[in-house]
C-alpha positions as CSV (number, residue, x, y, z in Angstrom):
1,M,109.9,85.8,-3.4
2,K,110.5,88.4,-5.9
3,R,107.7,87.5,-8.1
4,V,105.3,87.2,-5.1
5,R,106.4,90.6,-4.2
6,M,105.9,92.3,-7.7
7,L,102.5,90.6,-7.9
8,L,101.5,92.0,-4.7
9,I,102.7,95.4,-5.9
10,A,100.7,95.1,-9.2
11,V,97.6,93.9,-7.5
12,Y,98.1,97.0,-4.9
13,I,98.3,99.4,-7.8
14,Y,95.3,97.9,-9.8
15,F,92.9,98.2,-6.9
16,S,94.0,101.7,-6.0
17,L,93.4,102.8,-9.5
18,L,90.2,100.6,-9.6
19,I,88.7,102.5,-6.7
20,A,89.8,106.0,-8.1
21,E,88.2,105.0,-11.4
22,L,85.1,103.5,-9.8
23,A,84.5,106.6,-7.5
24,S,84.7,109.1,-10.5
25,I,82.5,106.9,-12.9
26,T,79.8,106.3,-10.1
27,V,79.5,110.3,-9.8
28,L,79.4,110.6,-13.6
29,I,76.8,107.7,-14.0
30,I,74.4,109.1,-11.2
31,S,74.5,112.6,-12.6
32,N,73.9,111.1,-16.2
33,I,70.9,109.2,-14.6
34,A,69.5,112.3,-12.9
35,R,69.8,114.3,-16.2
36,A,68.1,111.5,-18.2
37,C,65.2,111.6,-15.7
38,K,64.9,115.2,-15.8
39,Q,64.9,115.2,-19.7
40,Y,62.0,112.5,-19.5
41,A,60.0,114.5,-17.0
42,A,60.3,117.5,-19.3
43,E,59.4,115.4,-22.3
44,D,62.6,116.4,-23.9
45,Y,62.9,113.3,-26.1
46,T,65.4,114.5,-28.5
47,G,67.8,115.2,-25.7
48,L,67.1,111.5,-24.7
49,R,68.0,110.4,-27.9
50,R,71.0,112.5,-28.1
51,G,72.3,111.6,-24.7
52,M,71.8,107.7,-25.6
53,R,73.9,108.2,-28.5
54,R,76.6,110.2,-27.1
55,L,76.8,108.0,-23.7
56,K,76.6,104.6,-25.3
57,L,78.5,105.1,-28.3
58,S,81.4,107.2,-26.8
59,L,82.0,104.7,-23.9
60,I,83.0,102.0,-26.5
61,P,86.7,102.9,-26.1
62,F,86.3,102.9,-22.4
63,F,84.9,99.4,-22.4
64,V,87.4,97.8,-24.7
65,L,90.4,99.3,-22.8
66,N,88.7,98.0,-19.6
67,F,88.4,94.7,-21.1
68,L,91.9,94.6,-22.1
69,L,93.2,96.0,-18.9
70,C,91.4,93.1,-17.1
71,M,93.0,90.6,-19.7
72,V,96.5,91.9,-19.1
73,V,96.4,91.8,-15.1
74,A,94.7,88.2,-15.5
75,L,97.5,87.3,-17.4
76,V,100.0,88.5,-15.4
77,I,98.5,86.9,-12.3
78,F,98.2,83.7,-14.1
79,A,101.8,83.8,-15.6
80,A,103.3,85.0,-12.3
81,S,101.7,82.0,-10.3
82,R,102.4,79.7,-13.1
83,G,99.0,78.8,-13.5
84,F,98.2,78.0,-9.6
85,A,96.3,81.4,-9.5
86,I,93.0,79.4,-10.2
87,F,93.2,77.8,-6.7
88,I,93.6,81.1,-5.1
89,P,90.4,82.4,-3.8
90,W,91.2,86.3,-4.0
91,V,91.7,85.8,-7.8
92,W,88.3,84.7,-8.3
93,I,87.1,87.6,-6.1
94,W,89.0,89.8,-8.1
95,V,87.3,88.6,-11.6
96,V,83.9,88.7,-10.0
97,C,84.5,92.3,-8.9
98,A,86.0,93.3,-12.1
99,I,82.9,91.8,-14.2
100,G,80.4,93.4,-11.6
101,I,81.8,96.9,-11.8
102,T,82.0,96.8,-15.6
103,Y,78.4,95.4,-15.5
104,L,77.3,98.3,-13.1
105,I,79.0,100.7,-15.4
106,A,77.3,99.4,-18.5
107,A,73.9,99.4,-16.8
108,G,74.2,102.7,-15.5
109,T,74.5,104.1,-19.1
110,S,71.4,102.5,-20.0
111,A,69.2,105.2,-18.4
112,Y,68.9,107.2,-21.6
113,G,68.1,104.1,-23.6
114,I,65.4,102.7,-21.3
115,L,63.7,106.3,-21.0
116,F,63.9,106.9,-24.6
117,V,62.1,103.6,-25.3
118,R,59.5,104.4,-22.8
119,A,59.1,107.8,-24.3
120,L,58.4,105.9,-27.7
121,R,55.9,103.6,-26.1
122,K,54.2,106.6,-24.4
123,K,53.8,108.2,-28.1
124,G,52.8,104.8,-29.2
125,L,55.7,104.2,-31.6
126,V,56.5,100.7,-30.1
127,L,54.5,97.9,-28.7
128,K,54.7,96.9,-24.9
129,K,56.6,93.6,-25.8
130,Q,58.9,95.8,-28.0
131,M,59.7,98.3,-25.2
132,V,60.4,95.4,-22.8
133,L,62.6,93.7,-25.4
134,H,64.8,96.9,-25.8
135,M,65.0,97.4,-22.2
136,V,66.4,94.0,-21.6
137,F,68.8,94.6,-24.3
138,Q,70.1,97.7,-22.8
139,F,71.1,95.7,-19.7
140,C,73.3,93.0,-21.8
141,F,76.9,93.6,-22.9
142,V,77.3,94.2,-26.6
143,A,73.3,93.7,-27.2
144,D,73.2,97.3,-25.7
145,I,75.3,98.9,-28.3
146,I,73.5,97.0,-31.2
147,D,70.1,98.0,-29.6
148,T,71.4,101.5,-29.3
149,I,72.2,101.6,-32.9
150,V,69.0,100.1,-34.1
151,L,67.1,102.6,-32.2
152,L,69.0,105.4,-33.5
153,K,68.7,104.2,-37.0
154,K,65.0,103.4,-36.6
155,Y,63.7,106.5,-34.9
156,K,65.7,109.4,-36.1
157,E,65.2,112.9,-34.9
158,G,61.9,114.3,-35.1
159,T,60.2,111.0,-35.8
160,H,59.4,110.5,-32.3
161,A,58.3,114.0,-31.2
């Protein structure tokens, strides 16, 4: 009975922190998307490049910590239930929510990269197929970081103005 109570307390604390985290990150993502759209509309492509670099690369520690936290919670749930957690529906709901929220955060950080690639296309520096491929990569875990690094290396400041 104590284990179940401890598990419920841990889940309650986790979801409380998750909701607070999600609310604050949602505000930040919306403001970053708005800023990226303003920079694109103003043809501030250097600003888009800098924003892409800062946002994507600075959030690497966040995603690593997010992954580790989810793994710790999953291990606690699995260990506390002695493996029976895989048969409990709310555990699978938690897994889907954790992955979904993390994906939404990652997708929200892609605005700078997508608009930067559109700017490169507008300037004739990339083909339409390349633009689409870069946009797809911006929505895939790990591939978005690799694609950001490729874009930063290939299109240095000043080469896209």
